[in-house]
C-alpha positions as CSV (number, residue, x, y, z in Angstrom):
1,X,128.1,165.9,79.9
2,X,127.7,161.7,79.2
3,X,130.9,159.8,79.7
4,X,131.4,158.9,75.7
5,X,132.1,162.8,75.2
6,X,134.1,163.1,77.9
7,X,136.2,160.5,76.7
8,X,135.9,162.2,73.2
9,X,136.9,165.5,74.6
10,X,140.1,163.8,76.3
11,X,141.6,161.9,73.6
12,X,141.0,165.1,71.3
13,X,143.3,167.0,73.6
14,X,146.0,164.6,73.8
15,X,146.2,164.1,70.1
16,X,147.0,167.6,69.9
17,X,149.6,168.0,72.3
18,X,150.9,164.7,70.2
19,X,151.2,166.7,67.5
20,X,152.6,169.7,68.1
21,X,154.9,167.4,69.4
22,X,155.8,165.4,66.8
23,X,154.8,167.4,64.0
24,X,151.9,165.3,63.1
25,X,150.3,165.9,59.6
26,X,146.5,167.0,60.1
27,X,145.3,163.9,59.1
28,X,146.7,161.7,61.9
29,X,145.5,164.4,64.0
30,X,141.7,163.8,62.2
31,X,142.1,160.4,63.4
32,X,141.7,161.4,67.2
33,X,137.6,161.5,67.1
34,X,137.4,157.5,66.0
35,X,139.8,156.5,68.6
36,X,137.9,157.9,71.3
37,X,134.6,156.4,70.2
38,X,136.7,153.2,70.2
39,X,137.7,153.2,73.6
40,X,134.2,154.6,74.6
41,X,132.4,151.7,73.1
42,X,135.6,149.3,75.1
43,X,134.3,150.8,78.3
44,X,130.6,150.1,77.6
45,X,130.9,146.7,76.6
46,X,131.4,145.7,80.5
47,X,128.3,147.8,81.4
48,X,126.2,146.0,79.0
49,X,127.1,142.9,79.6
50,X,126.3,143.5,83.5
51,X,122.8,144.9,82.9
52,X,121.9,142.3,80.1
53,X,122.6,139.9,83.1
54,X,120.6,141.5,85.4
55,X,117.9,141.6,83.3
56,X,118.3,137.2,82.8
57,X,117.9,137.4,86.9
58,X,114.7,139.3,86.9
59,X,112.8,137.1,84.1
60,X,114.3,134.4,86.5
61,X,113.0,135.8,90.0
62,X,109.6,136.6,88.4
63,X,109.1,132.8,87.7
64,X,110.8,131.5,90.7
65,X,108.1,133.5,92.4
66,X,105.0,131.9,90.5
67,X,106.6,128.8,90.9
68,X,106.8,129.5,94.9
69,X,103.1,130.3,94.8
70,X,101.8,127.8,92.9
71,X,103.8,124.9,95.3
72,X,102.3,126.5,98.1
73,X,98.9,126.3,97.0
74,X,98.9,122.6,96.2
75,X,100.3,122.1,99.8
76,X,97.2,124.1,100.5
77,X,94.8,121.7,98.9
78,X,96.9,118.4,100.4
79,X,95.8,119.8,103.8
80,X,92.6,120.2,102.7
81,X,92.4,116.7,101.4
82,X,94.2,115.2,104.7
83,X,91.9,117.4,106.8
84,X,88.5,116.2,104.9
85,X,89.8,112.6,105.8
86,X,90.6,113.3,109.1
87,X,87.8,114.4,109.9
88,X,85.6,111.7,108.0
89,X,88.0,108.9,110.3
90,X,87.1,111.0,113.3
91,X,83.9,110.8,112.6
92,X,84.0,107.1,111.5
93,X,85.2,106.2,114.6
94,X,83.5,108.1,116.7
95,X,80.5,106.9,115.6
96,X,81.9,103.3,116.2
97,X,83.5,104.3,119.7
98,X,79.5,105.1,120.7
99,X,78.3,101.7,119.2
100,X,80.6,100.1,121.1
101,X,79.6,102.1,124.5
102,X,75.7,102.2,123.8
103,X,76.6,97.7,123.4
104,X,78.8,98.0,126.9
105,X,75.7,99.8,129.0
106,X,73.3,97.1,127.2
107,X,76.0,94.1,128.8
108,X,76.0,95.6,132.0
109,X,72.4,95.6,132.5
110,X,71.9,92.2,131.4
111,X,75.1,91.3,134.0
112,X,73.0,93.3,136.8
113,X,69.7,91.2,135.9
114,X,71.6,88.0,136.3
115,X,73.6,89.2,139.5
116,X,70.0,90.4,141.3
117,X,68.1,87.3,140.0
118,X,71.1,85.1,141.8
119,X,70.7,87.3,144.9
120,X,67.5,86.5,145.0
121,X,67.9,83.0,144.7
122,X,70.2,82.5,147.6
123,X,73.9,83.7,146.1
124,X,75.3,83.7,149.7
125,X,76.9,81.4,151.5
126,X,74.1,78.6,152.1
127,X,73.4,79.0,148.3
128,X,74.3,74.6,148.5
129,X,71.6,73.8,150.9
130,X,69.2,76.4,150.5
131,X,66.5,74.2,148.0
132,X,66.9,71.9,150.5
133,X,65.7,73.8,153.4
134,X,63.2,75.5,151.6
135,X,61.9,72.6,149.0
136,X,58.4,70.8,149.6
137,X,60.0,67.7,148.8
138,X,62.6,65.3,147.1
139,X,61.6,66.4,143.8
140,X,61.1,69.8,144.4
141,X,64.6,70.6,146.0
142,X,66.0,68.9,142.7
143,X,64.8,71.2,140.7
144,X,65.6,73.9,142.7
145,X,69.3,73.0,142.7
146,X,69.3,72.6,139.0
147,X,68.0,76.1,138.1
148,X,70.8,77.6,140.9
149,X,73.5,75.2,138.6
150,X,71.9,77.1,135.3
151,X,72.0,80.2,136.9
152,X,75.8,80.0,138.1
153,X,76.1,79.0,134.2
154,X,74.5,82.5,132.4
155,X,76.3,84.5,135.4
156,X,80.0,83.2,133.9
157,X,79.0,83.6,130.4
158,X,77.6,87.3,131.2
159,X,80.5,88.0,132.7
160,X,82.8,87.2,130.1
161,X,80.3,88.8,127.1
162,X,80.4,91.8,129.7
163,X,84.4,91.7,129.7
164,X,84.9,90.9,126.0
165,X,82.2,94.1,125.4
166,X,84.4,96.1,127.4
167,X,87.5,95.7,126.0
168,X,86.0,96.2,122.2
169,X,84.4,99.8,123.5
170,X,87.8,100.5,125.2
171,X,90.0,100.0,122.2
172,X,87.3,101.9,119.8
173,X,87.7,104.9,122.0
174,X,91.2,105.3,121.9
175,X,91.4,104.8,118.2
176,X,88.6,107.8,118.2
177,X,90.5,109.5,120.5
178,X,93.7,109.1,118.5
179,X,91.5,110.3,115.0
180,X,89.7,113.2,116.9
181,X,94.0,113.7,117.5
182,X,95.0,113.5,114.3
183,X,92.1,116.3,113.1
184,X,93.4,118.8,115.0
185,X,96.7,118.2,113.7
186,X,95.4,118.4,109.9
187,X,93.3,121.3,111.1
188,X,96.4,123.3,112.6
189,X,98.7,122.0,109.6
190,X,95.5,123.9,106.9
191,X,95.6,127.0,109.0
192,X,99.2,126.6,108.6
193,X,99.3,125.8,105.0
194,X,96.5,128.3,104.0
195,X,98.6,131.6,105.5
196,X,102.0,130.3,103.5
197,X,99.4,130.4,100.4
198,X,98.0,133.3,100.8
199,X,101.6,134.8,101.5
200,X,103.2,133.4,98.7
201,X,100.0,134.8,96.5
202,X,101.2,138.1,97.9
203,X,104.8,137.8,97.4
204,X,103.9,137.1,93.8
205,X,102.4,140.0,92.5
206,X,104.6,142.2,94.3
207,X,108.0,140.4,92.5
208,X,106.2,140.5,89.4
209,X,105.9,144.2,90.0
210,X,108.9,144.3,90.8
211,X,110.5,142.6,88.0
212,X,108.7,144.5,85.7
213,X,110.0,148.0,87.2
214,X,113.5,147.4,87.3
215,X,113.6,145.6,83.9
216,X,112.2,148.9,82.4
217,X,114.9,150.5,84.5
218,X,117.4,148.0,83.4
219,X,115.9,149.0,79.6
220,X,116.9,152.7,79.7
221,X,120.1,151.8,81.1
222,X,120.8,149.7,78.5
223,X,119.5,152.3,75.9
224,X,121.2,155.2,77.1
225,X,124.5,152.9,77.0
226,X,123.9,151.4,73.9
227,X,122.7,155.2,72.9
228,X,119.5,154.4,71.3
229,X,116.1,154.8,72.1
230,X,114.0,153.0,75.2
231,X,111.5,151.7,72.1
232,X,114.4,150.3,70.0
233,X,115.8,148.8,73.2
234,X,112.8,147.1,74.9
235,X,111.9,145.4,71.6
236,X,115.6,143.6,70.8
237,X,115.6,142.4,74.7
238,X,112.3,141.1,73.8
239,X,113.7,139.1,70.9
240,X,116.4,138.2,73.4
241,X,114.0,136.6,76.0
242,X,111.8,135.0,73.1
243,X,115.5,133.4,71.8
244,X,115.7,132.7,75.3
245,X,113.1,131.0,76.3
246,X,113.4,129.1,73.1
247,X,116.8,127.1,73.4
248,X,115.3,127.1,77.1
249,X,112.1,124.8,75.7
250,X,113.6,122.7,73.5
251,X,116.3,121.6,75.7
252,X,113.4,120.8,78.2
253,X,111.0,119.5,75.5
254,X,114.2,116.9,74.8
255,X,114.8,115.9,78.2
256,X,111.4,115.1,79.3
257,X,110.7,113.1,75.5
258,X,114.3,111.6,76.6
259,X,112.7,110.8,79.9
260,X,109.7,109.0,78.7
261,X,111.7,107.0,76.4
262,X,113.3,105.4,79.0
263,X,112.2,102.0,80.3
264,X,109.9,102.0,83.0
265,X,110.7,100.1,86.9
266,X,109.1,97.4,86.9
267,X,108.9,94.7,89.8
268,X,110.9,91.1,89.1
269,X,114.3,90.0,87.4
270,X,114.9,90.7,84.4
271,X,114.2,89.4,81.0
272,X,117.5,89.0,79.3
273,X,118.8,85.2,79.5
274,X,122.3,84.2,80.8
275,X,125.2,83.5,78.7
276,X,125.8,80.0,78.2
277,X,128.5,78.6,80.1
278,X,131.9,78.3,78.4
279,X,133.1,74.4,77.8
280,X,136.7,73.9,79.7
281,X,138.6,71.6,77.3
282,X,138.9,68.3,79.0
283,X,142.4,67.7,80.8
284,X,145.2,65.1,78.6
285,X,145.7,61.9,80.5
286,X,149.2,61.7,81.4
287,X,150.3,57.8,80.6
288,X,151.5,56.4,83.7
289,X,155.7,55.3,83.3
290,X,156.3,51.3,83.0
291,X,157.9,49.9,85.6
292,X,161.7,49.1,85.6
293,X,162.2,44.9,84.5
294,X,164.2,42.9,86.7
295,X,167.5,42.8,86.2
296,X,169.0,39.7,83.6
297,X,171.5,36.7,85.8
298,X,173.9,37.6,83.1
299,X,176.3,40.7,83.8
300,X,174.8,42.8,80.7
301,X,171.6,44.5,81.8
302,X,168.9,44.4,79.4
303,X,168.0,47.5,77.3
304,X,164.7,49.0,78.5
305,X,161.5,49.1,76.4
306,X,160.7,52.2,74.9
307,X,157.3,53.6,76.3
308,X,154.4,53.3,74.3
309,X,153.0,56.4,72.8
310,X,150.1,58.5,74.6
311,X,147.0,57.8,72.7
312,X,145.6,61.7,71.3
313,X,143.0,63.4,73.4
314,X,139.1,63.2,72.1
315,X,138.3,66.5,70.2
316,X,136.1,68.8,72.4
317,X,132.2,68.9,71.8
318,X,131.5,72.0,69.9
319,X,129.5,74.1,72.7
320,X,125.5,74.7,71.6
321,X,124.4,77.7,69.8
322,X,123.5,80.6,72.4
323,X,119.4,80.7,72.5
324,X,118.3,83.8,70.8
325,X,117.4,86.6,73.4
326,X,113.2,87.3,73.3
327,X,111.9,89.6,71.5
328,X,111.3,93.1,73.8
329,X,107.4,93.3,74.7
330,X,106.0,96.1,72.4
331,X,104.4,98.9,74.6
332,X,100.2,99.0,75.0
333,X,99.1,101.0,73.0
334,X,97.7,104.7,73.9
335,X,94.0,104.8,74.7
336,X,92.2,106.8,72.4
337,X,90.9,110.3,73.1
338,X,87.5,110.2,74.5
339,X,86.7,113.2,71.9
340,X,83.4,114.4,72.8
341,X,84.8,114.7,76.4
342,X,87.8,116.0,75.6
343,X,85.7,118.6,73.3
344,X,82.8,119.6,75.6
345,X,86.3,120.2,78.5
346,X,88.4,122.1,76.4
347,X,84.9,124.5,74.6
348,X,84.0,124.8,78.5
349,X,87.3,125.8,79.8
350,X,87.8,128.2,77.2
351,X,83.9,129.9,78.3
352,X,86.1,131.1,81.3
353,X,89.0,132.5,79.9
354,X,89.4,135.6,81.6
355,X,88.5,134.9,85.3
356,X,91.0,135.8,87.8
357,X,93.6,133.2,89.6
358,X,92.5,132.6,93.0
359,X,94.4,130.6,95.3
360,X,92.2,127.3,96.5
361,X,89.1,128.2,94.1
362,X,87.5,126.1,91.9
363,X,84.8,128.8,90.2
364,X,82.6,130.0,89.0
365,X,84.4,133.4,90.2
366,X,88.0,132.2,90.3
367,X,90.4,129.1,90.0
368,X,93.5,127.9,90.5
369,X,94.6,125.1,87.9
370,X,93.4,122.1,89.4
371,X,90.5,123.8,90.1
372,X,89.9,124.7,86.4
373,X,90.9,121.4,84.9
374,X,88.2,119.4,87.3
375,X,85.4,121.7,86.7
376,X,85.9,121.5,82.6
377,X,85.7,117.4,83.2
378,X,83.2,117.7,85.1
379,X,80.9,119.1,82.7
380,X,82.2,116.2,80.5
381,X,80.7,114.0,83.1
382,X,84.7,113.2,84.2
383,X,85.1,113.1,87.8
384,X,88.8,114.2,88.9
385,X,90.4,114.7,92.3
386,X,91.4,118.3,93.8
387,X,94.8,118.8,93.9
388,X,97.1,118.5,90.5
389,X,99.4,115.5,92.2
390,X,95.8,113.2,92.7
391,X,95.2,114.0,89.1
392,X,98.0,112.9,87.7
393,X,97.1,109.6,89.5
394,X,94.1,108.9,87.2
395,X,93.6,108.0,83.5
396,X,96.6,107.0,81.4
397,X,99.9,107.7,81.1
398,X,101.4,109.1,77.8
399,X,104.4,110.0,76.5
400,X,104.9,113.9,75.8
401,X,105.7,113.3,72.4
402,X,102.2,111.7,72.1
403,X,100.0,114.3,73.8
404,X,96.3,114.9,72.0
405,X,94.0,118.0,72.5
406,X,92.5,117.0,76.1
407,X,95.1,115.4,77.9
408,X,96.3,116.7,81.0
409,X,100.0,118.2,81.0
410,X,101.8,118.9,84.5
411,X,104.7,120.5,85.9
412,X,107.2,119.3,88.5
413,X,109.9,121.2,90.8
414,X,111.7,118.0,91.0
415,X,110.5,115.8,88.3
416,X,108.9,113.8,90.2
417,X,104.8,113.2,91.2
418,X,105.1,114.5,94.6
419,X,106.9,117.6,92.8
420,X,104.1,118.5,90.6
421,X,103.0,122.0,91.4
422,X,100.8,122.5,88.1
423,X,98.6,121.2,85.6
424,X,96.9,122.8,82.3
425,X,94.6,121.3,79.2
426,X,96.4,120.7,76.6
427,X,94.2,121.9,73.8
428,X,95.6,121.3,70.4
429,X,98.2,122.3,68.3
430,X,101.1,123.1,71.0
431,X,98.6,125.4,73.4
432,X,97.3,125.0,76.4
433,X,94.5,126.1,78.8
434,X,95.4,126.9,82.7
435,X,94.8,128.9,85.6
436,X,98.6,130.2,85.7
437,X,99.1,132.2,89.2
438,X,98.1,134.5,91.6
439,X,97.6,138.0,89.8
440,X,96.9,136.5,86.4
441,X,93.9,135.2,84.8
442,X,92.4,131.8,83.1
443,X,94.1,132.1,79.9
444,X,95.2,129.6,76.1
445,X,98.4,130.1,75.6
446,X,101.7,128.2,74.3
447,X,103.2,125.2,76.2
448,X,105.8,126.0,78.5
449,X,107.9,122.8,78.8
450,X,110.9,123.8,81.5
451,X,110.0,121.7,84.7
452,X,107.3,120.0,82.7
453,X,106.5,115.9,83.4
454,X,108.0,113.4,80.2
455,X,104.2,112.2,80.6
456,X,100.8,113.8,80.4
457,X,97.5,112.0,81.4
458,X,94.7,110.5,78.9
459,X,91.2,110.6,80.5
C-alpha cells in the first residue's frame, strides 16, 4: 500500500466522522478524497525536491571526477617532461665533467714531465752551482744556466695550468652530481605522478558507473513519487539536465568572452595623459598705508590726505586647453588560418574517432587529449609539444569569440595557463574533436564552455 493511498483512506474516515457529527450533506462528504490528494501532493513535494538535488549532485560528482583524472594525467605528462629535461641535463653535465677530467689527466702528465726534467737537471739545493761545476767552459756554463731558468719558468706555468684545469674539473663534477640527483628526484616524481594518474583513471570509471547507477535509482524514486513511468521521468530529467547545462554554458561562454575583452597587462606605465595643472589666480596686491604727516606748527592739526585707490588686479590668463587623449592602439588582426594544415589535422583526427582514451598515450591504439592534438598536427607538418599546458604557449592566442576550425581550445581548473588540464581541436560549427577521459573514446561533440580558457590557439 502506497503512502498516498494511506493518506486518502485516513482522510476519508475523518470526513465520515465529521459528517455524522455535523450532518454535512453528501456533497461535502464527497469532497474529502480531493482534499486527501492535495495533502499527498504537498507531502511528496519535499521528497521530489530532495531527489532532484541529489540528481544534480550526482552529475557534478561525475564531472569533478573526470576533471581530477585529466589534471592527474597532465601532471604525469609534465613530470615526464621534467624527467626528460633532467636526463638530458645530467648527460650533458656528465660529458663535460668527463672531458674536464680527461684534460686534468693531460695536465697532470705534462706537469710530471716538467718535474722529471727539472729533477734530472739538478732540482736540488745545488741547482744554482751545478751548471758551473759540470761545464766545459764559460760559454757552456752560461747556456746550462739559461736552460734551467727556462725550465723553472715552464714548471711554474704548468703548475698554474694544472691548478686551473683541476678547479674546472672539480666544478663540472659537482654540477654533474647535482644534475644526476635532480634526475633521480624527477624519476621519483614521475613514478608518483604515474601512480596518481592511474588511480584517478580508475576512480573516474568507478565514479561514472556509480553515478549512472545512482541516477537510475533516483529517477525510479522520482517516478514513484510522481506516479509516472520511469521512462517518462528519465525523459523529463534528461530535459532538465540539458536546460541546466545550457544555462551554465551560456554563462561560462559570456564570462570567457568578457575575460578575453579585458586589456592584457603590459609593461611600462599608463599612456593616459595626466591632466594639466590648474592655475591659481595671482593674489591681489595690498597697498601699503601712507605715512602720517608731521603735525603743523598751528594748534589745529591738518586733515590726513585720502589714500589713493588700490589698482585693479590684472585678469588671470585663460588656462591652456587640455590636449586630446591619444587614440587607443588597435589590436593586431588575428593571423589567417592555415587552411591546408587545419583541414589535414581535422580530417586525420576524425579517422581516430572511436579509439579509446589512454592516460599518457600518443597513439596509434589510444590517446590522451594532448597526444591526439599533437599527432593530428604532426600529420600536417606542425610540431607541437607534448602537454596541453605547453601547447597553450605556441602559436597565436585568439579570443574565443573569433575561434575558427583548426584552432586549439583549452580548459583550466582555475582560469590560468598553469591550471590547464584539457585541450581539443575546434572543428567548426560549435563542435570539437577530443580524447575526453578514461573510459571514453575519441569523439566529435559540441563545445563545452564550463572552465574554458578565454583564448584559443591558432597554429
